[in-house]
One Martini backbone bead per residue (centre of mass of N, CA, C, O) as a GRO file, in nm:
protein
  336
    1MET     BB    1   8.120  -9.379  -2.340
    2ARG     BB    2   7.942  -9.416  -2.072
    3LEU     BB    3   7.721  -9.287  -1.821
    4GLY     BB    4   7.725  -9.287  -1.462
    5LEU     BB    5   7.563  -9.283  -1.142
    6ALA     BB    6   7.719  -9.260  -0.823
    7LEU     BB    7   7.585  -9.293  -0.482
    8GLY     BB    8   7.626  -9.516  -0.300
    9TYR     BB    9   7.610  -9.490   0.041
   10TRP     BB   10   7.499  -9.425   0.332
   11GLY     BB   11   7.516  -9.264   0.611
   12ARG     BB   12   7.326  -9.156   0.863
   13GLY     BB   13   7.138  -9.113   0.605
   14PRO     BB   14   6.934  -9.017   0.379
   15SER     BB   15   6.940  -8.863   0.074
   16PRO     BB   16   6.745  -8.609  -0.076
   17ASP     BB   17   6.927  -8.612  -0.362
   18HIS     BB   18   6.919  -8.886  -0.515
   19VAL     BB   19   6.667  -8.870  -0.691
   20PRO     BB   20   6.722  -8.598  -0.836
   21LEU     BB   21   6.992  -8.693  -0.958
   22ALA     BB   22   6.877  -8.929  -1.122
   23GLN     BB   23   6.683  -8.753  -1.290
   24GLU     BB   24   6.903  -8.574  -1.412
   25ALA     BB   25   7.067  -8.796  -1.545
   26GLU     BB   26   6.841  -8.891  -1.729
   27ARG     BB   27   6.800  -8.618  -1.877
   28LEU     BB   28   7.118  -8.616  -1.975
   29GLY     BB   29   7.177  -8.938  -2.065
   30TYR     BB   30   7.231  -9.132  -1.868
   31ASP     BB   31   7.255  -9.483  -1.838
   32SER     BB   32   7.315  -9.491  -1.513
   33VAL     BB   33   7.251  -9.616  -1.171
   34TRP     BB   34   7.420  -9.642  -0.840
   35THR     BB   35   7.447  -9.860  -0.565
   36ALA     BB   36   7.530  -9.931  -0.218
   37GLU     BB   37   7.719 -10.121   0.044
   38SER     BB   38   7.802 -10.208   0.388
   39TRP     BB   39   7.696 -10.114   0.729
   40GLY     BB   40   7.376 -10.024   0.647
   41SER     BB   41   7.264  -9.966   0.384
   42ASP     BB   42   7.101 -10.096   0.117
   43ALA     BB   43   7.096 -10.140  -0.230
   44PHE     BB   44   6.797 -10.228  -0.323
   45THR     BB   45   6.602 -10.026  -0.192
   46ALA     BB   46   6.718  -9.765  -0.314
   47LEU     BB   47   6.686  -9.861  -0.612
   48THR     BB   48   6.379  -9.892  -0.608
   49TRP     BB   49   6.313  -9.597  -0.545
   50ILE     BB   50   6.438  -9.495  -0.811
   51ALA     BB   51   6.278  -9.666  -1.013
   52ALA     BB   52   5.994  -9.529  -0.940
   53ARG     BB   53   6.134  -9.226  -1.047
   54THR     BB   54   6.193  -9.367  -1.320
   55SER     BB   55   6.228  -9.497  -1.681
   56THR     BB   56   6.537  -9.550  -1.835
   57ILE     BB   57   6.744  -9.587  -1.639
   58ARG     BB   58   6.979  -9.778  -1.530
   59LEU     BB   59   7.030 -10.042  -1.270
   60GLY     BB   60   7.282 -10.056  -1.007
   61THR     BB   61   7.522 -10.250  -0.826
   62ALA     BB   62   7.812 -10.079  -0.640
   63VAL     BB   63   7.789 -10.304  -0.424
   64ALA     BB   64   7.680 -10.618  -0.360
   65GLN     BB   65   7.710 -10.826  -0.091
   66MET     BB   66   7.760 -11.161  -0.063
   67ALA     BB   67   7.746 -11.198   0.256
   68ALA     BB   68   7.442 -11.084   0.290
   69ARG     BB   69   7.365 -11.326   0.083
   70SER     BB   70   7.240 -11.552  -0.077
   71PRO     BB   71   7.232 -11.624  -0.409
   72THR     BB   72   6.921 -11.658  -0.425
   73THR     BB   73   6.847 -11.392  -0.293
   74THR     BB   74   6.987 -11.210  -0.497
   75ALA     BB   75   6.827 -11.313  -0.741
   76MET     BB   76   6.553 -11.218  -0.636
   77HIS     BB   77   6.612 -10.920  -0.633
   78ALA     BB   78   6.687 -10.891  -0.934
   79LEU     BB   79   6.425 -11.007  -1.068
   80THR     BB   80   6.229 -10.815  -0.935
   81LEU     BB   81   6.352 -10.540  -1.032
   82ASP     BB   82   6.341 -10.607  -1.330
   83HIS     BB   83   6.037 -10.613  -1.350
   84LEU     BB   84   5.963 -10.331  -1.217
   85SER     BB   85   6.167 -10.176  -1.444
   86GLY     BB   86   6.175 -10.313  -1.734
   87GLY     BB   87   6.486 -10.415  -1.765
   88ARG     BB   88   6.725 -10.234  -1.575
   89MET     BB   89   6.904 -10.446  -1.444
   90MET     BB   90   7.221 -10.459  -1.253
   91LEU     BB   91   7.459 -10.696  -1.114
   92GLY     BB   92   7.665 -10.602  -0.850
   93LEU     BB   93   7.949 -10.770  -0.706
   94GLY     BB   94   8.098 -10.837  -0.370
   95LEU     BB   95   8.315 -10.969  -0.113
   96SER     BB   96   8.505 -10.813   0.038
   97GLY     BB   97   8.622 -10.852   0.376
   98PRO     BB   98   8.700 -10.989   0.677
   99GLN     BB   99   8.597 -10.762   0.865
  100VAL     BB  100   8.307 -10.751   0.743
  101VAL     BB  101   8.218 -11.045   0.720
  102GLU     BB  102   8.281 -11.114   1.031
  103GLY     BB  103   8.186 -10.847   1.182
  104TRP     BB  104   7.891 -10.808   1.037
  105TYR     BB  105   7.787 -11.099   0.911
  106GLY     BB  106   7.896 -11.354   1.070
  107ARG     BB  107   8.119 -11.477   0.869
  108PRO     BB  108   8.329 -11.655   0.698
  109PHE     BB  109   8.600 -11.610   0.526
  110PRO     BB  110   8.701 -11.732   0.246
  111LYS     BB  111   8.975 -11.933   0.165
  112SER     BB  112   8.838 -11.928  -0.141
  113PRO     BB  113   8.736 -11.666  -0.316
  114LEU     BB  114   8.714 -11.769  -0.608
  115THR     BB  115   8.524 -12.005  -0.553
  116ALA     BB  116   8.297 -11.851  -0.413
  117THR     BB  117   8.233 -11.667  -0.653
  118ARG     BB  118   8.177 -11.881  -0.869
  119GLU     BB  119   7.938 -12.014  -0.721
  120TYR     BB  120   7.758 -11.770  -0.690
  121VAL     BB  121   7.722 -11.712  -0.993
  122ASP     BB  122   7.607 -11.983  -1.072
  123VAL     BB  123   7.345 -11.963  -0.907
  124VAL     BB  124   7.237 -11.703  -1.027
  125ARG     BB  125   7.222 -11.811  -1.318
  126GLN     BB  126   7.023 -12.041  -1.267
  127VAL     BB  127   6.790 -11.867  -1.180
  128LEU     BB  128   6.771 -11.686  -1.442
  129ARG     BB  129   6.728 -11.929  -1.643
  130ARG     BB  130   6.525 -12.155  -1.553
  131GLU     BB  131   6.594 -12.477  -1.644
  132GLY     BB  132   6.603 -12.563  -1.335
  133PRO     BB  133   6.706 -12.676  -1.069
  134VAL     BB  134   6.914 -12.592  -0.817
  135VAL     BB  135   7.254 -12.718  -0.872
  136LEU     BB  136   7.534 -12.766  -0.628
  137ASP     BB  137   7.862 -12.904  -0.574
  138GLY     BB  138   7.988 -12.723  -0.325
  139ARG     BB  139   8.192 -12.557  -0.092
  140PHE     BB  140   7.986 -12.291  -0.026
  141HIS     BB  141   7.711 -12.340  -0.242
  142SER     BB  142   7.510 -12.568  -0.182
  143HIS     BB  143   7.261 -12.740  -0.400
  144PRO     BB  144   7.163 -12.869  -0.181
  145TYR     BB  145   7.223 -12.892   0.132
  146SER     BB  146   7.521 -13.104   0.270
  147GLY     BB  147   7.580 -13.071   0.551
  148PRO     BB  148   7.621 -13.209   0.873
  149ASP     BB  149   7.383 -12.995   0.989
  150GLY     BB  150   7.171 -13.120   0.826
  151THR     BB  151   6.880 -13.308   0.729
  152GLY     BB  152   6.871 -13.423   0.412
  153ILE     BB  153   6.578 -13.279   0.278
  154GLY     BB  154   6.654 -13.112   0.061
  155LYS     BB  155   6.526 -12.924  -0.223
  156ALA     BB  156   6.531 -12.881  -0.545
  157LEU     BB  157   6.488 -12.556  -0.698
  158LYS     BB  158   6.282 -12.332  -0.877
  159PRO     BB  159   6.160 -12.052  -0.968
  160ILE     BB  160   5.848 -11.929  -0.969
  161THR     BB  161   5.956 -11.691  -1.099
  162HIS     BB  162   5.993 -11.548  -1.405
  163PRO     BB  163   6.235 -11.421  -1.550
  164LEU     BB  164   6.282 -11.166  -1.768
  165ARG     BB  165   6.609 -11.232  -1.773
  166ALA     BB  166   6.874 -11.447  -1.832
  167ASP     BB  167   7.086 -11.190  -1.915
  168LEU     BB  168   7.142 -11.051  -1.671
  169PRO     BB  169   7.375 -10.850  -1.561
  170VAL     BB  170   7.701 -10.950  -1.434
  171LEU     BB  171   7.906 -10.798  -1.188
  172LEU     BB  172   8.250 -10.745  -1.068
  173GLY     BB  173   8.443 -10.693  -0.795
  174ALA     BB  174   8.800 -10.643  -0.864
  175GLU     BB  175   9.167 -10.653  -0.797
  176GLY     BB  176   9.313 -10.895  -0.851
  177PRO     BB  177   9.438 -11.063  -1.119
  178LYS     BB  178   9.284 -11.333  -1.070
  179ASN     BB  179   9.005 -11.206  -1.025
  180VAL     BB  180   8.989 -11.060  -1.296
  181ALA     BB  181   9.019 -11.306  -1.478
  182GLN     BB  182   8.762 -11.445  -1.374
  183THR     BB  183   8.562 -11.222  -1.438
  184ILE     BB  184   8.603 -11.241  -1.750
  185ARG     BB  185   8.490 -11.540  -1.760
  186ILE     BB  186   8.197 -11.516  -1.569
  187ALA     BB  187   8.120 -11.226  -1.658
  188ASP     BB  188   7.984 -10.911  -1.795
  189GLY     BB  189   8.159 -10.749  -1.573
  190TRP     BB  190   8.359 -10.469  -1.437
  191LEU     BB  191   8.451 -10.321  -1.106
  192PRO     BB  192   8.677 -10.108  -1.060
  193LEU     BB  193   8.945 -10.004  -0.853
  194TYR     BB  194   9.131  -9.744  -0.906
  195TRP     BB  195   9.127  -9.624  -1.190
  196SER     BB  196   9.391  -9.602  -1.437
  197PRO     BB  197   9.448  -9.512  -1.765
  198SER     BB  198   9.781  -9.561  -1.730
  199ARG     BB  199   9.729  -9.869  -1.555
  200PRO     BB  200   9.606 -10.154  -1.669
  201ASP     BB  201   9.840 -10.364  -1.583
  202VAL     BB  202   9.775 -10.395  -1.274
  203TYR     BB  203   9.534 -10.624  -1.341
  204GLY     BB  204   9.654 -10.763  -1.585
  205GLU     BB  205   9.652 -10.930  -1.892
  206ALA     BB  206   9.338 -10.970  -1.938
  207VAL     BB  207   9.265 -10.665  -2.010
  208SER     BB  208   9.383 -10.690  -2.319
  209ASP     BB  209   9.141 -10.937  -2.357
  210LEU     BB  210   8.829 -10.869  -2.422
  211PRO     BB  211   8.522 -10.935  -2.458
  212GLU     BB  212   8.259 -10.888  -2.630
  213GLY     BB  213   8.064 -10.662  -2.434
  214PHE     BB  214   8.236 -10.599  -2.205
  215LEU     BB  215   8.228 -10.450  -1.890
  216VAL     BB  216   8.382 -10.132  -1.787
  217ALA     BB  217   8.314  -9.986  -1.445
  218PRO     BB  218   8.434  -9.724  -1.313
  219MET     BB  219   8.498  -9.517  -1.037
  220ALA     BB  220   8.465  -9.147  -1.027
  221ARG     BB  221   8.558  -8.844  -0.934
  222VAL     BB  222   8.378  -8.539  -1.018
  223GLN     BB  223   8.517  -8.193  -1.039
  224VAL     BB  224   8.450  -7.861  -1.066
  225CYS     BB  225   8.750  -7.655  -1.039
  226ASP     BB  226   9.022  -7.443  -0.971
  227ASP     BB  227   9.131  -7.620  -0.726
  228VAL     BB  228   9.282  -7.916  -0.728
  229SER     BB  229   9.369  -7.974  -0.436
  230GLU     BB  230   9.089  -7.923  -0.314
  231GLY     BB  231   8.931  -8.129  -0.499
  232LEU     BB  232   9.103  -8.386  -0.377
  233LEU     BB  233   9.015  -8.423  -0.078
  234PRO     BB  234   8.778  -8.629  -0.107
  235VAL     BB  235   8.957  -8.848  -0.230
  236LYS     BB  236   9.156  -8.869   0.011
  237ALA     BB  237   8.944  -8.945   0.222
  238MET     BB  238   8.862  -9.209   0.092
  239LEU     BB  239   9.146  -9.339   0.082
  240GLY     BB  240   9.211  -9.324   0.383
  241PHE     BB  241   8.981  -9.514   0.469
  242TYR     BB  242   9.032  -9.765   0.287
  243ILE     BB  243   9.344  -9.801   0.335
  244GLY     BB  244   9.336  -9.766   0.655
  245GLY     BB  245   9.030  -9.908   0.749
  246MET     BB  246   8.958 -10.134   0.513
  247GLY     BB  247   9.122 -10.328   0.714
  248HIS     BB  248   9.384 -10.501   0.797
  249ALA     BB  249   9.714 -10.463   0.840
  250ALA     BB  250   9.759 -10.768   0.703
  251ARG     BB  251   9.461 -10.724   0.536
  252ASN     BB  252   9.450 -10.510   0.248
  253PHE     BB  253   9.335 -10.471  -0.067
  254HIS     BB  254   9.365 -10.163  -0.112
  255ALA     BB  255   9.662 -10.136  -0.033
  256ASP     BB  256   9.770 -10.341  -0.237
  257LEU     BB  257   9.684 -10.184  -0.488
  258MET     BB  258   9.844  -9.927  -0.436
  259ALA     BB  259  10.117 -10.070  -0.442
  260ARG     BB  260  10.092 -10.173  -0.742
  261MET     BB  261  10.074  -9.854  -0.837
  262GLY     BB  262  10.351  -9.731  -0.677
  263TYR     BB  263  10.247  -9.691  -0.341
  264GLU     BB  264  10.366  -9.855  -0.094
  265GLU     BB  265  10.477  -9.661   0.120
  266GLU     BB  266  10.220  -9.487   0.141
  267ALA     BB  267  10.020  -9.709   0.221
  268ARG     BB  268  10.157  -9.789   0.491
  269ARG     BB  269  10.140  -9.506   0.616
  270ILE     BB  270   9.834  -9.478   0.616
  271GLN     BB  271   9.779  -9.718   0.796
  272GLU     BB  272   9.943  -9.631   1.041
  273LEU     BB  273   9.787  -9.370   1.097
  274PHE     BB  274   9.496  -9.473   1.113
  275LEU     BB  275   9.543  -9.708   1.332
  276SER     BB  276   9.652  -9.469   1.544
  277GLY     BB  277   9.425  -9.222   1.501
  278ARG     BB  278   9.552  -9.044   1.245
  279LYS     BB  279   9.339  -8.958   1.013
  280GLN     BB  280   9.418  -8.682   0.894
  281GLU     BB  281   9.707  -8.767   0.824
  282ALA     BB  282   9.626  -8.993   0.631
  283VAL     BB  283   9.494  -8.813   0.421
  284LEU     BB  284   9.748  -8.625   0.371
  285ALA     BB  285   9.929  -8.883   0.273
  286VAL     BB  286   9.792  -8.872   0.018
  287PRO     BB  287   9.872  -8.850  -0.291
  288ASP     BB  288   9.789  -8.640  -0.537
  289ALA     BB  289   9.867  -8.821  -0.778
  290PHE     BB  290   9.678  -9.055  -0.708
  291ALA     BB  291   9.407  -8.904  -0.689
  292ASP     BB  292   9.423  -8.786  -0.981
  293GLU     BB  293   9.440  -9.058  -1.162
  294ILE     BB  294   9.131  -9.150  -1.037
  295SER     BB  295   9.028  -8.867  -1.148
  296LEU     BB  296   8.811  -8.561  -1.217
  297VAL     BB  297   8.985  -8.259  -1.164
  298GLY     BB  298   8.885  -7.923  -1.233
  299PRO     BB  299   8.880  -7.759  -1.491
  300ARG     BB  300   8.727  -7.797  -1.783
  301GLU     BB  301   8.984  -7.838  -1.960
  302ARG     BB  302   9.110  -8.063  -1.787
  303ILE     BB  303   8.880  -8.267  -1.802
  304ALA     BB  304   8.868  -8.291  -2.110
  305GLU     BB  305   9.156  -8.399  -2.148
  306ARG     BB  306   9.136  -8.649  -1.946
  307LEU     BB  307   8.890  -8.795  -2.075
  308GLU     BB  308   9.044  -8.912  -2.320
  309LEU     BB  309   9.189  -9.137  -2.162
  310TRP     BB  310   8.931  -9.297  -2.090
  311ARG     BB  311   8.837  -9.350  -2.388
  312LYS     BB  312   9.098  -9.518  -2.496
  313GLY     BB  313   9.022  -9.745  -2.331
  314PRO     BB  314   8.818 -10.012  -2.183
  315VAL     BB  315   8.606  -9.818  -2.104
  316THR     BB  316   8.238  -9.815  -2.104
  317ASP     BB  317   8.184  -9.704  -1.794
  318LEU     BB  318   8.135  -9.404  -1.617
  319LEU     BB  319   8.124  -9.367  -1.270
  320VAL     BB  320   7.983  -9.088  -1.114
  321LEU     BB  321   8.119  -8.888  -0.860
  322SER     BB  322   7.899  -8.621  -0.774
  323PRO     BB  323   7.820  -8.310  -0.599
  324ASP     BB  324   7.683  -8.184  -0.874
  325ARG     BB  325   7.504  -8.071  -1.146
  326PRO     BB  326   7.712  -7.913  -1.317
  327THR     BB  327   7.901  -8.157  -1.347
  328LEU     BB  328   7.704  -8.343  -1.488
  329ARG     BB  329   7.657  -8.157  -1.732
  330LEU     BB  330   7.946  -8.131  -1.832
  331LEU     BB  331   8.001  -8.431  -1.886
  332ALA     BB  332   7.776  -8.463  -2.094
  333GLU     BB  333   7.899  -8.262  -2.294
  334LEU     BB  334   8.189  -8.394  -2.325
  335ASN     BB  335   8.052  -8.693  -2.406
  336SER     BB  336   7.881  -8.621  -2.682
   0.00000   0.00000   0.00000
């Protein structure tokens, strides 16, 4: 199991520690570093900044949001950064949800998310292969565009720039069993949310039969501390926000996943509290047991013991959300 450093997206501004952390992770032998985006900083610019200040660590987006860019634009970002970094780029994509897609990106959330994702990946793959002009008679991502509001004179094109690698890895963030099954069919890897090493069945039967070389790269907070309950508070804060606020009361993919993991009553309670403005209560309503099973928190011996569970399953890359360098170093030691 390889280690990756997950930096996430910016809050109010850029963190001065992201580049030094990436450099430390590279020095420690971490395989990859990952950036993200929501409705603030973008994933590719920050990753390019890191690429310029590192030399061997692989570079991933976890995730770049599909609604933010057309698939050809995303492919341009990926092939450009792959060239500039000497072939270190990995493209992680996610669909997000209706509130973000329609509220921030000003686009309709696709009525058939699986089809939209499949078409998006198809176009990205065509650009990276550069075998001919990009052509797709699609429902969401037609190339050339053929909608009734078009001019009708669009021309099928292939990229001017020759991609460095036709097989640049494409990973997808997926939560529902059907989405996960499609991800295993069409992508090179999967970025699970809330991975629990004791509950792989939550994501569907397809997880038990993965193709050779397929990447499974969940994100988990890791923190060395004496007090487990205190160390879990940042995990609970994240869960409270995503389950309570990252979605509509009637349509929240994160809450649905928590429910499938055996915490349905708690998930609905967190939503109720968060959406009524009682955000701190929503955080405290997150069960310690749930936060604990999707993270690695506690003294060295406890983390070492629990890390074995992650190694035994299908996880190929553990993307570490870590608040400090000592924790990064300890995990590198335990995983060596």
